[in-house]
Structures are given as structure tokens and as C-alpha cells.
N, C-alpha and C positions, 0 to 999 in steps of 0.2 A: 479460327472459327468465324463464320459469318455472323453478322449482327442479329439476323432473324433467329438463329439457333440459340444465341445468348438470351434473347428476349423470351423465347419459349421456356428456357430453364428458369428465368426469373419468375415467370408466371406459375410454373409448376411448384417452385419452392418458396413462393411468397417474398421474393427479393425485390425491393423497390429502389430505383435510382439508375442514372445513366452516366455516372462518373467514370472517367477512363480507368482509374485505379480499381474500381469495383468490377468493371468488365474484364480487366486483365486478370483479376483473381479468379473469376468464373472460368475464363478461358484456360488457365493453368489447371484448375481442378478437373475440367473435362479432358484435357490431354493426358493427365496422369492417371485418371480413373481406370483405364483398361489394364494397367500394370499392377504389380504388387509392391511398388516402392512405398516406403514410409513417407508420410507427409506431415509437415509441421505448419500449422496455421497460427499466425501471430497477429496481434492487433490489440487495441485498448479494450477495456471492459465495456460491454454494451454495443459493440460494433456489428454483432451478428455472426460471430465465428462458427456457431453451431450449425449453420446451414451448409457449410462446405464439406464436412465429413459425410453428410447425407447425400450430397451431390456425388461425391466420389464413390460411395457405396452403391448407389442406385445405378450408376453407369459402369460398374465393374462386373467382372464375371462372378463375383460373390453376392450379387444382388438378391439371390434367393436364399442366401445364408442368413444367420442372425446378425443383427446390428445392435451393439450394446454401447451406451454412452455412460461414462463414469466420471463423476466430478471428484477428482483427486483431492481437491482442497477441502471437501466436506467430510472426508473420512478420517477419523482420529489416527494418529501415527501408530498407536499400538495394535490397530486392527487392519491397517491398509494391506499388509502382506497376505493376511487371511482372505480379505475381500478379493484381491486380484488373483491369487494363486491357489486358494483353498487351504484346508487344513485336515489333519487326521484326528480321529477321536482321541481325546485326552491330551492333545498337543498343548493346551493351556486351560486355565480355569474357565469353565463354561463351554468347552468344546465337547459336547455330549454325543456327537456323532460326526461322521465324515462329512465334508462339505466341498463341493467343487467351487472354484473361484471363477471370476469373469473370463479368464483366458480359456478355461475349459468349456464354459458355456458358449463362448463366441467362436469355437472351433469351426473353421470353414467359412467364417464371415468376417466382419469388421468390428474392431473395438475402438471407440473414440475416447481418448484420455484427455479430458478437459482439465485445465489448470495443472498441467504436468510439471510445471516448475515448482509446485508445492510438495512434490514427493520427497520423502527422506532419503538420505544417501544410501542406506541399506537396501531400500526398495529399488532405487535407481540401478544398483548392481544386478538385481534379479531381472529387472526389465531389459537391461543390456544383453543378458544371456538369451532372453526370448527373442530379441531382435537379431542376434547373431546366429543362433542355431535352432530356434523354435522350441527350446527345452526350458523346463522349469521344475521346481520341486515344491510340493506342498509343505506348509508349515507343520513341523513335527514328523515329517517323513524323510526317508532316504532314497525313495524310488524316483527316478527321473521320468517326468511326463513330457509328452510331445503335443504341440498344438500348431495348427495352421491358421494364423490370424493375420489380417491386414491391420496395421496400427496407424491411426491418424491421431495426432496430438495437437493440442491448442494451448496457448498461454498468453498472458499479458506481461510476463516477466521479461526484463532485460537480461538475456542470457550472457551477454558480455560481462556485465557486473556480477551476475550470479556465479559464473565460472571463476572470475577473479577473486571473489570472496569465499570460494570453496563450498558454495551451497548447491552447485550442480556439476555433475561430471562432464568433462569436456568430450570424452569419447561417446557418451550417450547422446550429447547434443548433436554431434555429427551424424550419428546413426538415425536419429529422429528427423534431422533436417536434410534428408536426402533430396526432397523437393519442398522448397519453402513457398508458402502462400501468405502474402501480407494483405490484410483487410484494412483499407484506409479509414481513419477516424472521420466522424461526421463533419468536423470543421474543415476538412479538405474536400468536402463534397457540397459546396454551398448551393448549387443548383438542385440538389436532391432534398434539401431541408423542407422546402415548401411542398414538394410532392409527398413526402412522408407525412407532413402535418395534415394535408388534405385527406390522405388515406386513413389516418388514425381518426380524424374528426368524423369522417363518413362511417367508419366502423362503430364508433361509440354512439353516434346518432341512431344507428340501426339497433344497437344493443340496448340502449336505454329509451328508445321510442321517443325521440325528440329531434328538433331541427339541428342540422349540423352547424357548428360554429364557423365563422369566417373572419379573416384578418383584414384590417385596413392596410393601405399601402405602407404607412409608417410602421405598423406592427410587423409587416412582412420583412421590412428592412431590419428591424430590431431582432427578429427571429433568426435571420441569416447571419447577422453580425455576432451573435452570441457564440461562445466557444464550445458549448455542449460537452462538458467534461464527462458526463455519463452517456454520451453518444445517443444511439437510437433508443435505448431503454429509457433514458431520461426524457427525451422528446415525447415518447409515447405516454409516459406517466403524467407529464405536464398537460398534454392534450386532453387526457382523461379528466384531470382535475378541473380544467377550465370548462369542459363540456358539462360536468355535473354541477359545478358551483355557480357559474355565471348564468343569470337569467337573460341577459342581453346577448343575442347570438352574434352580434358584430363586435369583434374584439379589437379594441384600440391599443395603441402602444402603452398607454398608462395602465390599462388592465393587465396586459401581458407582462409588464415590468414587475407587477406584484407576484408573479409566479416564477420568475427567473431568479435563482440564487445569485448573490453578489459574486463577482469574479475577483477573488482576492489575489493579489500579486504575491509571488514567492518572496520569502524572507530568508531563504537559505543562502549562505555564501557559496561562491563558485568552487571552493576547495573540496567539496564533496562530490565531484564528478558531474556537476551540473544538474543533479537530481533536484527537483522542485515540485511545487504543487501548482504551478501555473499551467494554463491550458488544461486544467482538470486532472492532472496527474496526481495520484495520491502518494503517501509516503511509501517508499519501496522497501524499507526495513524498519524494524522497531528502534534501531539505534538512531535513525534520523529524527524520530520523535524526541529522543533524549537530547540530541544536539540542539533542536529548536528550543526546548525548555531551558537548557543551560545558557544559550546565547541571550535569551530574554532575561534570565536572572542576572547574568553578568552586567547587562545594560542597566538594569534597575539598581544594582549595587553601586555601579559607577555614579549614577545620578544621585543616589543617597549620600555617598561619600562627599561629593561636591557640595551638596546642600548643607551637610554638617560642617564642612570646612568653612563655607561662607558665613554660617551663623556664628561659629566660634570666633571667626575673624572680626565680625561686626561687634560682638559682645566684648572681645578683648581690646578693642580700640586700637589695634595695631596691625600692620601687614603680616600676614602669615604665609609660609611656604605652601605651595600646593601639596595636598596630601600624598601625592605619588612621589614627591621629591625626597622625603625623609620619613622615617617612622617615629620620630620623637619631635614634638613641637612644644615650644615654651610660649606661655602667654605672659608678656611683660606686665608688671604692675605700674600703670601710669600714676605719676605722683599726684597725690591728693584725690585720687579717684577710688582706688581699691584699698581696703584695710586688711582684707584676708590675705593669708600667704598665697604666693603664686601657685598656679596649677601646672603640673607637668602632664602633657597629653602623651600617653604611651600607646603604642600599637600592639594589641594583643590578638594573635590569630584565633579565630573561632574555628574549632575543629568539628566538622560535621560531614560525615561521609555522603550525605544525600544532596548537598548543595556545594557550590564552589566556595573555597575559603575566602573570607572577606576580612577587611580591617575593622576591628571593633574598637572605637575610641573610648578609653576608660580613664577618667580623671583620678589623679593621685595627688593629694596635698602634701607639700613638703615645706619646710621652713625656708625663709629667704636666704639664709647663709648656706644652705645645702645646694642651691641651684648652681652657683658658679663651679662647684666641685664636680659636677656631672661632666665627665670627660668622654665617655663612650656612649654611643647610641645603639639601641637594639636594632639589629638588621633583620628586617622581615623578609623571609624567603617563602614565597607562596608554595603551599603543598600541592604536589602533583595530584590532579583529580583522577580518581579511579572510575572509569566509565562503567566497569562491571558492578562496582558497589552502587553507583547511581541507578543502574538498570535494576539491580536486585531490590533496592529500596522502593522504586516506583512500582514494581510488580507486587511487592508485599503490601504496599498501601492500597493498590487497586483491588487486591483480594480482600483486604479488610473492609474496604468501602462497599464491596458487593457481597459481604458475608460469605466469602469462599466460593461464590458462584463463578466458575472459571469462564464460562461463555460470556457473561456480562463484563467480567474483568478484561477479557480479550478485546471485546468491542470498545471498551473505554480506552484501552491502550492502542487501538487501531492496528492490532496484529491478529494473526490467525490463531485458532484454538490450538492447533498442532504446535505452533511456535511457543505459545504460552506453556503448554505441557512440558515441552523440552526445557524451557527456561526454569520452570518450577523444579524439575528434576535436577538440572545443572546446579542450581543455587541451593538445593536442599530445603525448599519451602513447602514440602508436602505436609 
């Protein structure tokens, strides 16, 4: 496709930027639009994936048919099948009448499944049947329905990991990914960042009836060098904040710095497949949150053990073995210094299913004549940590902290409400 056609499409759909990756994504969308092939749009959150299903629909033979966009991640797991495929009267509590689902309403048109990676496995099986044969069955019905729908899906989920972890069907992935379109993140489009900032600044100046803000040269360099984990959405929000709050219309680097969140480096080890929070990527599963907490706790416990060891060595006036070398330590009684019986330091494991087991130093007084008779030492074997128990305890505490409000608890745990509902049911926390 020639550049002038791509520019016309950008103007029509409000797409700003000249990056090669962005132009390539638009070119693929235009080429696949006249067909009925399924399309999977991938990219990080906030990159503007929602524009591409509209391009595909408007330049297809279905452009006069309905276009329905569905956010799969915003629909509770218990009602997602009813929303997509409809239900019969009496199929479940509250089903007081028959209802058509989105696939019935979008017949002859296009349906955009945003955050398709959040669909539960049972719904994935139903969706696979629609892709293969155009057939589906309403919830509570035994009658097969037919639909003629073009499916365009989008996600920011890493499907390689999701398939390996059993969270997404491999056969469905290949059906959806007939034609892939990858939308590049903003950090890979450095020349477009300043363009987008000027556009947003101009829009907000018109909206709020004020002069548009402008960046100094140093501020522009800072703007381009920032990683933008929230991509275009984050850039737009920050531009609006500055436009409203700052009275000075010339924005310096110092002013801009106050609106850019700190770019924290990842603290996850490489053994978890390289998933991290650097470059703005969030936790990809709730288990990674638990891993982070556990590693922090283990580090703190190790530092605490070393501190206790050093203090006891100093007070005992003699060299002590490192706490990791043995589980029983003796404090010798220096002549003329201590009159009390010697103290035997025994290692007693603290049993707690919500935190890693640690060595708890417990002093036990014995008489001097008993010390030489101690032949055996207690061997401390660290209890294997049950990740499921830790996960269950964290969910329980989050629910208690928010007085049973699951939405707030899910936000606190950085997981979706659907995942929280599933975990509550799995662990019997109802």
C-alpha cells in the first residue's frame, strides 16, 4: 500500500505517528480487511489496539453490518457464556426471559473480542466451535444456532506462556491467529512521542479554553527517553494533567519530571521465564506477586538471622559458628565473666503456612555439667513451602482487609476479578 493511502487511513481513524511498525500494522489490516479471515491484534496495554478492528470492519464487505466490541476481561466468569452466546429462560437464577448473545446480535457483521486471553477455558471451547463451524448453543438450550460473524481479537497476554501454563487453548490460539497484527509499544516509536504530545496538548487547550503547553528542548529529550509503560494512554493522561495544573505554559524538564512516575527496575530472578516489571510490563500472573513477596521475606529473614548471630557472638565474648552451619550453638562461659549457667541456643522451626519457615533462636538454660553430655544436635530441615497455602492466605487477608469487597481485593492483589472469583471457589473461601 502506498504511503498516501496509509496517511488517509490515519486521518480517518485518528491514528498519529509515522513509525515503520505502525505503518506495517495498518498495511496488514487493510490487506486482510476484504477477506473473512480471523485476525489477532497483539500489543501492550494502551498502544491503541482498538483502532485496528474498526479499520478491518470498515474496509470489509461487512461494513454495513453490525460492529460489536466486547471487553472479555470486564465480564464475570459466571456470565460470560450468557453474554456471548445468549441464554434460554430459566437457564439459571435471574434468567427471566430468553436473551440473544453478542454472536447473535453481530450476525452478518464483525465482533471484536478485546482481552480475549482472559476468557475461561470453558468459554474458549465454545468460541473454538464458532470459529470452526459458525455454530453455538445458548446457555440452557440444546438447539444449535448458526451465525455468520467475522472475529477480530486483541490481547496483551503472552500466549506462549499462557498455553504452557494451561490458561489458553493452543488450538484456539491458532484459529484466532490466522493473521497476526502486532502494534508496537510507544517506546519503540520515539519520533512519534513528540507528535502525540503536541496533538494532545492542542486538544486539551481547545477543550479547556487555554493556551497549549509547550516543552523546552531538555523536556522533549526527557519525554522521548522515558519508557512509557502505559503507552499512548499514559502519555495522554499526563499531558492532560500538565495542561490543567501548570500555570506556566512553557514546561521545563524539572516540571515534567514531577509528572513522570519513577521507572523501577525489575527485581524478579530470571528463573521465571524473564517476566518482569521493567519497561512498564505488569505482573503477568498472581503467582508472580507471591514470588516477589516471598523473595523479599526470605531476604529480610536472612538479614535478621545474621544480625541476631552477630549480637549473640558479641555478648558471648567468643567466636560463634555462622547460623547456617549448625542448628545448635553453645555460648561458652568465660572465666570470671559469667556466673549464670551457660545457655544452649537451639533452633526451633516456626511453623507458619503463610510465610517461609525461619530459624527461631530460643535460649534454654542448662547446668554446666549437662553441657558436655550433649552429643547429638538437632538437625533442622526446612519445611517445603506450599505456594497454594501462601496464595490462599494472601487472598483471605485481602478479602478481610477490604471487608469482603472482591473488586477492591482483586485490585489490591493486582489480579482480575475473574481470577479472584476462581481462586475463592478453588480454595473454599466463599
